[in-house]
BADO-953497 format. One record per residue: residue number from 1; residue in one letter; x, y, z of N, C-alpha, C in turn. Coordinates in nm, 2 decimals, always signed. Layout:
REM residues N
ATOM, k, r, n_px, n_py, n_pz, ca_px, ca_py, ca_pz, c_px, c_py, c_pz
ATOM, NUM, A, X, Y, Z, X, Y, Z, X, Y, Z
...
This chain:
REM residues 183
ATOM, k, r, n_px, n_py, n_pz, ca_px, ca_py, ca_pz, c_px, c_py, c_pz
ATOM, 1, Q, +4.04, +6.07, +9.91, +4.08, +6.21, +9.90, +4.19, +6.24, +10.01
ATOM, 2, I, +4.17, +6.19, +10.13, +4.27, +6.21, +10.23, +4.40, +6.17, +10.19
ATOM, 3, R, +4.41, +6.04, +10.14, +4.54, +5.99, +10.10, +4.60, +6.07, +9.98
ATOM, 4, N, +4.52, +6.11, +9.89, +4.56, +6.20, +9.78, +4.62, +6.33, +9.83
ATOM, 5, Q, +4.55, +6.39, +9.93, +4.60, +6.52, +9.99, +4.73, +6.49, +10.07
ATOM, 6, Q, +4.74, +6.37, +10.14, +4.86, +6.34, +10.21, +4.98, +6.33, +10.12
ATOM, 7, T, +4.96, +6.27, +10.00, +5.06, +6.25, +9.90, +5.11, +6.39, +9.85
ATOM, 8, I, +5.01, +6.47, +9.82, +5.04, +6.61, +9.77, +5.12, +6.69, +9.88
ATOM, 9, S, +5.07, +6.67, +10.00, +5.14, +6.74, +10.12, +5.28, +6.69, +10.13
ATOM, 10, R, +5.31, +6.56, +10.13, +5.45, +6.51, +10.14, +5.53, +6.56, +10.02
ATOM, 11, K, +5.47, +6.57, +9.90, +5.55, +6.62, +9.79, +5.59, +6.76, +9.81
ATOM, 12, H, +5.49, +6.84, +9.86, +5.52, +6.98, +9.88, +5.62, +7.00, +10.00
ATOM, 13, S, +5.62, +6.91, +10.09, +5.71, +6.92, +10.21, +5.85, +6.89, +10.15
ATOM, 14, V, +5.87, +6.79, +10.07, +6.00, +6.76, +10.01, +6.05, +6.88, +9.93
ATOM, 15, E, +5.96, +6.94, +9.84, +5.99, +7.06, +9.76, +6.04, +7.17, +9.85
ATOM, 16, M, +5.97, +7.19, +9.96, +6.00, +7.30, +10.06, +6.13, +7.28, +10.12
ATOM, 17, E, +6.17, +7.15, +10.16, +6.30, +7.12, +10.22, +6.41, +7.15, +10.12
ATOM, 18, E, +6.39, +7.11, +9.99, +6.49, +7.13, +9.88, +6.50, +7.28, +9.86
ATOM, 19, A, +6.39, +7.35, +9.86, +6.40, +7.50, +9.84, +6.47, +7.56, +9.95
ATOM, 20, Q, +6.45, +7.52, +10.08, +6.52, +7.58, +10.19, +6.67, +7.55, +10.19
ATOM, 21, K, +6.71, +7.43, +10.14, +6.85, +7.40, +10.13, +6.91, +7.49, +10.03
ATOM, 22, K, +6.85, +7.51, +9.91, +6.90, +7.60, +9.81, +6.91, +7.74, +9.86
ATOM, 23, Y, +6.81, +7.78, +9.93, +6.81, +7.92, +9.99, +6.92, +7.93, +10.09
ATOM, 24, D, +6.94, +7.84, +10.17, +7.05, +7.84, +10.27, +7.19, +7.85, +10.20
ATOM, 25, L, +7.20, +7.77, +10.09, +7.32, +7.77, +10.02, +7.35, +7.90, +9.95
ATOM, 26, M, +7.24, +7.96, +9.89, +7.25, +8.09, +9.83, +7.29, +8.20, +9.93
ATOM, 27, R, +7.23, +8.19, +10.05, +7.26, +8.29, +10.16, +7.41, +8.27, +10.20
ATOM, 28, F, +7.46, +8.15, +10.20, +7.60, +8.12, +10.24, +7.69, +8.19, +10.14
ATOM, 29, W, +7.67, +8.17, +10.01, +7.75, +8.23, +9.91, +7.74, +8.38, +9.90
ATOM, 30, E, +7.62, +8.43, +9.93, +7.59, +8.57, +9.93, +7.68, +8.64, +10.05
ATOM, 31, Q, +7.68, +8.57, +10.16, +7.76, +8.62, +10.27, +7.91, +8.61, +10.24
ATOM, 32, A, +7.94, +8.49, +10.18, +8.09, +8.47, +10.15, +8.14, +8.58, +10.06
ATOM, 33, F, +8.07, +8.62, +9.96, +8.12, +8.72, +9.87, +8.07, +8.86, +9.90
ATOM, 34, S, +8.02, +8.88, +10.02, +7.98, +9.02, +10.06, +8.10, +9.09, +10.11
ATOM, 35, E, +8.08, +9.22, +10.14, +8.19, +9.30, +10.19, +8.24, +9.25, +10.32
ATOM, 36, Q, +8.16, +9.17, +10.39, +8.20, +9.11, +10.52, +8.26, +8.98, +10.51
ATOM, 37, G, +8.26, +8.92, +10.39, +8.31, +8.78, +10.37, +8.44, +8.78, +10.30
ATOM, 38, L, +8.45, +8.70, +10.20, +8.57, +8.67, +10.13, +8.64, +8.80, +10.08
ATOM, 39, I, +8.57, +8.89, +10.03, +8.63, +9.02, +9.98, +8.70, +9.09, +10.09
ATOM, 40, K, +8.63, +9.10, +10.20, +8.69, +9.17, +10.32, +8.82, +9.09, +10.36
ATOM, 41, Y, +8.81, +8.96, +10.36, +8.92, +8.88, +10.40, +9.04, +8.90, +10.31
ATOM, 42, I, +9.02, +8.91, +10.18, +9.13, +8.93, +10.08, +9.18, +9.07, +10.10
ATOM, 43, I, +9.09, +9.17, +10.11, +9.14, +9.31, +10.13, +9.22, +9.32, +10.26
ATOM, 44, R, +9.17, +9.26, +10.36, +9.25, +9.27, +10.49, +9.39, +9.21, +10.48
ATOM, 45, N, +9.40, +9.11, +10.40, +9.53, +9.04, +10.38, +9.62, +9.11, +10.28
ATOM, 46, I, +9.57, +9.19, +10.19, +9.66, +9.26, +10.10, +9.68, +9.40, +10.14
ATOM, 47, L, +9.61, +9.45, +10.24, +9.61, +9.59, +10.28, +9.75, +9.64, +10.33
ATOM, 48, E, +9.81, +9.56, +10.41, +9.94, +9.60, +10.46, +10.04, +9.61, +10.35
ATOM, 49, F, +10.04, +9.51, +10.26, +10.13, +9.52, +10.14, +10.10, +9.64, +10.06
ATOM, 50, F, +9.97, +9.66, +10.03, +9.93, +9.77, +9.94, +9.97, +9.91, +10.01
ATOM, 51, N, +9.94, +9.92, +10.14, +9.98, +10.05, +10.20, +10.13, +10.07, +10.21
ATOM, 52, T, +10.20, +9.96, +10.23, +10.35, +9.98, +10.24, +10.40, +10.02, +10.10
ATOM, 53, R, +10.36, +9.95, +9.99, +10.41, +9.99, +9.86, +10.36, +10.13, +9.82
ATOM, 54, S, +10.24, +10.16, +9.85, +10.19, +10.30, +9.82, +10.28, +10.41, +9.88
ATOM, 55, N, +10.31, +10.38, +10.01, +10.39, +10.48, +10.08, +10.54, +10.48, +10.04
ATOM, 56, Y, +10.58, +10.36, +9.99, +10.72, +10.35, +9.94, +10.73, +10.45, +9.82
ATOM, 57, Y, +10.64, +10.43, +9.72, +10.64, +10.51, +9.60, +10.62, +10.66, +9.63
ATOM, 58, L, +10.52, +10.69, +9.72, +10.48, +10.82, +9.76, +10.60, +10.89, +9.83
ATOM, 59, N, +10.67, +10.82, +9.91, +10.79, +10.87, +9.98, +10.89, +10.92, +9.88
ATOM, 60, I, +10.92, +10.84, +9.77, +11.01, +10.88, +9.67, +10.96, +11.01, +9.59
ATOM, 61, L, +10.84, +11.00, +9.56, +10.78, +11.11, +9.48, +10.76, +11.24, +9.55
ATOM, 62, S, +10.73, +11.23, +9.68, +10.71, +11.36, +9.76, +10.82, +11.39, +9.86
ATOM, 63, K, +10.93, +11.32, +9.85, +11.04, +11.34, +9.95, +10.99, +11.33, +10.09
ATOM, 64, G, +10.90, +11.23, +10.11, +10.85, +11.21, +10.25, +10.75, +11.30, +10.30
ATOM, 65, V, +10.70, +11.40, +10.22, +10.60, +11.49, +10.27, +10.47, +11.43, +10.29
ATOM, 66, F, +10.43, +11.34, +10.19, +10.29, +11.28, +10.20, +10.30, +11.13, +10.24
ATOM, 67, S, +10.20, +11.08, +10.30, +10.18, +10.94, +10.32, +10.03, +10.91, +10.30
ATOM, 68, I, +10.00, +10.79, +10.28, +9.86, +10.74, +10.25, +9.84, +10.61, +10.31
ATOM, 69, E, +9.72, +10.60, +10.36, +9.67, +10.47, +10.42, +9.53, +10.44, +10.37
ATOM, 70, F, +9.51, +10.32, +10.34, +9.37, +10.27, +10.30, +9.32, +10.18, +10.41
ATOM, 71, D, +9.19, +10.20, +10.44, +9.13, +10.11, +10.54, +9.06, +9.99, +10.47
ATOM, 72, E, +8.99, +9.91, +10.55, +8.93, +9.79, +10.49, +8.82, +9.81, +10.39
ATOM, 73, V, +8.77, +9.93, +10.39, +8.67, +9.96, +10.29, +8.73, +10.05, +10.18
ATOM, 74, L, +8.86, +10.05, +10.18, +8.95, +10.12, +10.08, +8.92, +10.27, +10.07
ATOM, 75, T, +8.89, +10.33, +10.19, +8.89, +10.48, +10.20, +9.03, +10.52, +10.22
ATOM, 76, E, +9.07, +10.62, +10.15, +9.21, +10.67, +10.16, +9.22, +10.78, +10.27
ATOM, 77, Y, +9.33, +10.78, +10.34, +9.36, +10.88, +10.44, +9.50, +10.93, +10.40
ATOM, 78, I, +9.51, +11.06, +10.36, +9.63, +11.12, +10.31, +9.68, +11.22, +10.42
ATOM, 79, S, +9.81, +11.21, +10.45, +9.86, +11.30, +10.55, +9.98, +11.37, +10.49
ATOM, 80, N, +10.00, +11.50, +10.53, +10.11, +11.58, +10.48, +10.21, +11.61, +10.59
ATOM, 81, G, +10.21, +11.53, +10.69, +10.30, +11.55, +10.81, +10.24, +11.65, +10.91
ATOM, 82, L, +10.15, +11.74, +10.87, +10.08, +11.83, +10.96, +9.95, +11.77, +11.01
ATOM, 83, G, +9.89, +11.68, +10.93, +9.76, +11.62, +10.96, +9.70, +11.57, +10.83
ATOM, 84, E, +9.58, +11.52, +10.85, +9.51, +11.46, +10.73, +9.46, +11.57, +10.64
ATOM, 85, V, +9.47, +11.53, +10.51, +9.42, +11.62, +10.40, +9.34, +11.54, +10.31
ATOM, 86, S, +9.24, +11.61, +10.24, +9.16, +11.55, +10.15, +9.22, +11.55, +10.01
ATOM, 87, F, +9.20, +11.44, +9.93, +9.26, +11.43, +9.80, +9.21, +11.55, +9.72
ATOM, 88, D, +9.09, +11.59, +9.73, +9.03, +11.70, +9.66, +9.10, +11.83, +9.68
ATOM, 89, T, +9.16, +11.85, +9.80, +9.23, +11.98, +9.83, +9.37, +11.98, +9.78
ATOM, 90, L, +9.42, +11.87, +9.73, +9.56, +11.87, +9.69, +9.58, +11.94, +9.55
ATOM, 91, S, +9.70, +11.99, +9.53, +9.72, +12.06, +9.40, +9.73, +11.95, +9.29
ATOM, 92, G, +9.74, +11.99, +9.17, +9.74, +11.90, +9.06, +9.87, +11.81, +9.07
ATOM, 93, G, +9.98, +11.87, +9.10, +10.10, +11.79, +9.11, +10.10, +11.69, +9.23
ATOM, 94, E, +10.04, +11.73, +9.34, +10.02, +11.64, +9.46, +9.93, +11.53, +9.42
ATOM, 95, K, +9.82, +11.56, +9.35, +9.73, +11.45, +9.31, +9.80, +11.35, +9.22
ATOM, 96, K, +9.88, +11.41, +9.13, +9.96, +11.32, +9.04, +10.05, +11.23, +9.11
ATOM, 97, K, +10.12, +11.28, +9.21, +10.21, +11.20, +9.29, +10.13, +11.08, +9.37
ATOM, 98, V, +10.02, +11.12, +9.43, +9.94, +11.02, +9.50, +9.89, +10.92, +9.41
ATOM, 99, S, +9.83, +10.96, +9.30, +9.77, +10.87, +9.20, +9.88, +10.78, +9.14
ATOM, 100, L, +10.00, +10.83, +9.11, +10.10, +10.75, +9.05, +10.15, +10.64, +9.15
ATOM, 101, A, +10.16, +10.68, +9.28, +10.20, +10.59, +9.38, +10.10, +10.48, +9.40
ATOM, 102, V, +9.97, +10.51, +9.40, +9.87, +10.41, +9.41, +9.87, +10.32, +9.29
ATOM, 103, M, +9.88, +10.38, +9.17, +9.88, +10.30, +9.04, +10.00, +10.20, +9.04
ATOM, 104, L, +10.12, +10.24, +9.09, +10.23, +10.15, +9.09, +10.21, +10.04, +9.20
ATOM, 105, S, +10.15, +10.07, +9.31, +10.12, +9.97, +9.41, +10.02, +9.87, +9.36
ATOM, 106, L, +9.92, +9.92, +9.28, +9.82, +9.82, +9.22, +9.89, +9.73, +9.13
ATOM, 107, N, +9.99, +9.78, +9.05, +10.07, +9.70, +8.96, +10.15, +9.60, +9.04
ATOM, 108, D, +10.20, +9.64, +9.15, +10.28, +9.54, +9.24, +10.19, +9.43, +9.29
ATOM, 109, L, +10.06, +9.47, +9.32, +9.96, +9.37, +9.37, +9.94, +9.27, +9.25
ATOM, 110, L, +9.92, +9.32, +9.13, +9.90, +9.24, +9.02, +10.01, +9.14, +9.00
ATOM, 111, R, +10.13, +9.19, +9.02, +10.25, +9.10, +9.00, +10.25, +8.99, +9.10
ATOM, 112, L, +10.19, +9.01, +9.21, +10.18, +8.90, +9.31, +10.10, +8.78, +9.27
ATOM, 113, S, +10.01, +8.80, +9.17, +9.92, +8.70, +9.13, +9.99, +8.58, +9.07
ATOM, 114, G, +10.12, +8.59, +9.04, +10.19, +8.48, +8.99, +10.19, +8.46, +8.84
ATOM, 115, K, +10.11, +8.55, +8.78, +10.11, +8.54, +8.63, +10.24, +8.60, +8.58
ATOM, 116, E, +10.25, +8.59, +8.45, +10.37, +8.65, +8.39, +10.39, +8.79, +8.43
ATOM, 117, K, +10.51, +8.83, +8.46, +10.54, +8.96, +8.51, +10.58, +9.05, +8.39
ATOM, 118, S, +10.52, +9.16, +8.38, +10.55, +9.26, +8.28, +10.69, +9.32, +8.31
ATOM, 119, N, +10.77, +9.34, +8.20, +10.89, +9.41, +8.22, +10.89, +9.55, +8.15
ATOM, 120, I, +10.77, +9.59, +8.12, +10.76, +9.72, +8.04, +10.66, +9.81, +8.12
ATOM, 121, I, +10.69, +9.94, +8.13, +10.60, +10.03, +8.19, +10.60, +10.16, +8.10
ATOM, 122, F, +10.48, +10.21, +8.07, +10.47, +10.33, +7.99, +10.42, +10.45, +8.08
ATOM, 123, F, +10.48, +10.56, +8.07, +10.44, +10.68, +8.13, +10.40, +10.78, +8.02
ATOM, 124, D, +10.28, +10.82, +8.01, +10.24, +10.92, +7.91, +10.21, +11.05, +7.98
ATOM, 125, E, +10.29, +11.15, +7.95, +10.28, +11.28, +8.01, +10.27, +11.28, +8.16
ATOM, 126, V, +10.35, +11.19, +8.22, +10.35, +11.17, +8.37, +10.40, +11.29, +8.45
ATOM, 127, A, +10.47, +11.38, +8.38, +10.53, +11.49, +8.45, +10.43, +11.61, +8.45
ATOM, 128, D, +10.32, +11.60, +8.38, +10.22, +11.71, +8.39, +10.18, +11.74, +8.53
ATOM, 129, S, +10.17, +11.87, +8.56, +10.13, +11.92, +8.69, +10.24, +11.91, +8.79
ATOM, 130, L, +10.36, +11.85, +8.76, +10.46, +11.84, +8.86, +10.56, +11.96, +8.86
ATOM, 131, D, +10.59, +12.01, +8.97, +10.69, +12.12, +8.98, +10.83, +12.05, +8.97
ATOM, 132, K, +10.94, +12.13, +8.98, +11.07, +12.08, +8.96, +11.11, +11.97, +9.06
ATOM, 133, E, +11.07, +11.99, +9.19, +11.09, +11.89, +9.29, +11.02, +11.77, +9.26
ATOM, 134, G, +10.89, +11.78, +9.21, +10.82, +11.66, +9.17, +10.88, +11.58, +9.06
ATOM, 135, V, +10.93, +11.66, +8.96, +11.00, +11.59, +8.85, +11.13, +11.52, +8.90
ATOM, 136, K, +11.20, +11.58, +8.99, +11.32, +11.51, +9.05, +11.28, +11.38, +9.12
ATOM, 137, G, +11.17, +11.39, +9.20, +11.12, +11.27, +9.26, +11.08, +11.16, +9.16
ATOM, 138, L, +11.02, +11.21, +9.05, +10.98, +11.11, +8.95, +11.10, +11.05, +8.88
ATOM, 139, C, +11.21, +11.13, +8.86, +11.33, +11.07, +8.81, +11.39, +10.97, +8.90
ATOM, 140, E, +11.39, +10.99, +9.03, +11.44, +10.89, +9.12, +11.36, +10.76, +9.11
ATOM, 141, L, +11.23, +10.78, +9.10, +11.14, +10.66, +9.09, +11.17, +10.59, +8.95
ATOM, 142, I, +11.19, +10.66, +8.85, +11.22, +10.60, +8.72, +11.35, +10.53, +8.72
ATOM, 143, D, +11.45, +10.59, +8.79, +11.58, +10.52, +8.80, +11.56, +10.38, +8.87
ATOM, 144, E, +11.48, +10.38, +8.97, +11.46, +10.26, +9.04, +11.38, +10.16, +8.96
ATOM, 145, L, +11.27, +10.20, +8.89, +11.19, +10.12, +8.81, +11.27, +10.05, +8.69
ATOM, 146, K, +11.36, +10.13, +8.64, +11.43, +10.08, +8.52, +11.53, +9.97, +8.55
ATOM, 147, E, +11.55, +9.94, +8.68, +11.64, +9.83, +8.72, +11.59, +9.70, +8.67
ATOM, 148, D, +11.45, +9.68, +8.67, +11.39, +9.56, +8.63, +11.28, +9.57, +8.52
ATOM, 149, K, +11.27, +9.69, +8.47, +11.17, +9.72, +8.37, +11.23, +9.81, +8.26
ATOM, 150, K, +11.17, +9.79, +8.14, +11.20, +9.89, +8.03, +11.10, +10.00, +8.05
ATOM, 151, V, +11.14, +10.12, +8.07, +11.05, +10.23, +8.09, +11.04, +10.32, +7.97
ATOM, 152, F, +10.92, +10.34, +7.92, +10.89, +10.43, +7.81, +10.82, +10.56, +7.87
ATOM, 153, I, +10.88, +10.67, +7.83, +10.82, +10.80, +7.88, +10.78, +10.89, +7.76
ATOM, 154, I, +10.66, +10.93, +7.76, +10.61, +11.02, +7.66, +10.60, +11.15, +7.73
ATOM, 155, S, +10.67, +11.25, +7.69, +10.66, +11.38, +7.77, +10.70, +11.50, +7.68
ATOM, 156, H, +10.63, +11.61, +7.71, +10.67, +11.74, +7.65, +10.73, +11.83, +7.76
ATOM, 157, N, +10.75, +11.77, +7.88, +10.81, +11.85, +7.99, +10.96, +11.86, +7.97
ATOM, 158, E, +11.00, +11.99, +7.94, +11.14, +12.01, +7.91, +11.24, +11.98, +8.02
ATOM, 159, Y, +11.19, +12.01, +8.14, +11.28, +11.98, +8.26, +11.30, +11.83, +8.27
ATOM, 160, L, +11.20, +11.75, +8.26, +11.21, +11.61, +8.27, +11.30, +11.55, +8.16
ATOM, 161, T, +11.28, +11.60, +8.03, +11.37, +11.55, +7.92, +11.51, +11.60, +7.94
ATOM, 162, S, +11.53, +11.71, +8.00, +11.67, +11.76, +8.02, +11.74, +11.67, +8.12
ATOM, 163, I, +11.67, +11.62, +8.22, +11.73, +11.54, +8.32, +11.76, +11.40, +8.27
ATOM, 164, I, +11.67, +11.34, +8.19, +11.69, +11.20, +8.15, +11.75, +11.19, +8.01
ATOM, 165, E, +11.78, +11.30, +7.94, +11.83, +11.29, +7.80, +11.96, +11.21, +7.79
ATOM, 166, D, +12.05, +11.22, +7.88, +12.18, +11.15, +7.87, +12.16, +11.00, +7.88
ATOM, 167, E, +12.06, +10.95, +7.94, +12.04, +10.81, +7.96, +11.93, +10.75, +7.86
ATOM, 168, A, +11.85, +10.84, +7.80, +11.74, +10.80, +7.73, +11.77, +10.77, +7.58
ATOM, 169, T, +11.70, +10.68, +7.52, +11.70, +10.66, +7.38, +11.58, +10.72, +7.33
ATOM, 170, E, +11.59, +10.81, +7.23, +11.48, +10.88, +7.18, +11.41, +10.80, +7.07
ATOM, 171, L, +11.28, +10.79, +7.08, +11.20, +10.73, +6.97, +11.10, +10.83, +6.93
ATOM, 172, V, +11.11, +10.87, +6.80, +11.02, +10.97, +6.74, +10.91, +10.90, +6.68
ATOM, 173, V, +10.79, +10.94, +6.71, +10.66, +10.89, +6.65, +10.60, +11.00, +6.57
ATOM, 174, K, +10.57, +10.97, +6.45, +10.51, +11.07, +6.36, +10.38, +11.01, +6.31
ATOM, 175, K, +10.28, +11.10, +6.30, +10.15, +11.06, +6.24, +10.12, +11.15, +6.13
ATOM, 176, K, +10.11, +11.09, +6.01, +10.08, +11.17, +5.89, +9.97, +11.11, +5.81
ATOM, 177, Q, +9.87, +11.18, +5.78, +9.75, +11.13, +5.70, +9.70, +10.99, +5.76
ATOM, 178, G, +9.69, +10.99, +5.89, +9.64, +10.87, +5.95, +9.73, +10.75, +5.97
ATOM, 179, T, +9.86, +10.77, +5.92, +9.96, +10.66, +5.93, +10.06, +10.70, +6.04
ATOM, 180, T, +10.09, +10.61, +6.13, +10.19, +10.63, +6.24, +10.32, +10.56, +6.20
ATOM, 181, S, +10.43, +10.63, +6.21, +10.56, +10.57, +6.18, +10.65, +10.61, +6.30
ATOM, 182, F, +10.76, +10.53, +6.31, +10.86, +10.54, +6.41, +10.99, +10.57, +6.34
ATOM, 183, A, +11.07, +10.66, +6.41, +11.20, +10.70, +6.35, +11.31, +10.68, +6.46
């Protein structure tokens, strides 16, 4: 019985050692992919690029009035030159400018992945909530983007269309009885 118990004990000891190794490996990967591990490393390394691009676009859109910085946990800090402001307290047009700058910066990050680069960008009602100065900033941004992209703009904003109409090609989309056609 003693030898039988010793055999069982050795077997359980080996199983415990294997379980401990698996547990240690699992803890390693858990730490590696935690906010303190690989994810934080990646964020830390892209943060400067992301902040720079966000502010580049926001500078064009807001004529330098706003700036934005993201920290390592991706909390945004927006400044209007007088101090920090909350995104929630911004007007609709100001929120649109910040959101558009961040969206374009995320697109720039995606382009860094080395995958095929898109040469098309769609803006659907992008001028909503923008005042005339905001639309002018948007037009400056569009002028820059169209240097290496085909830009499609869907808009009912008369001021925007009046500014871009000389350079734009109009594409009319009609929907009748569930069928969409282009003219």
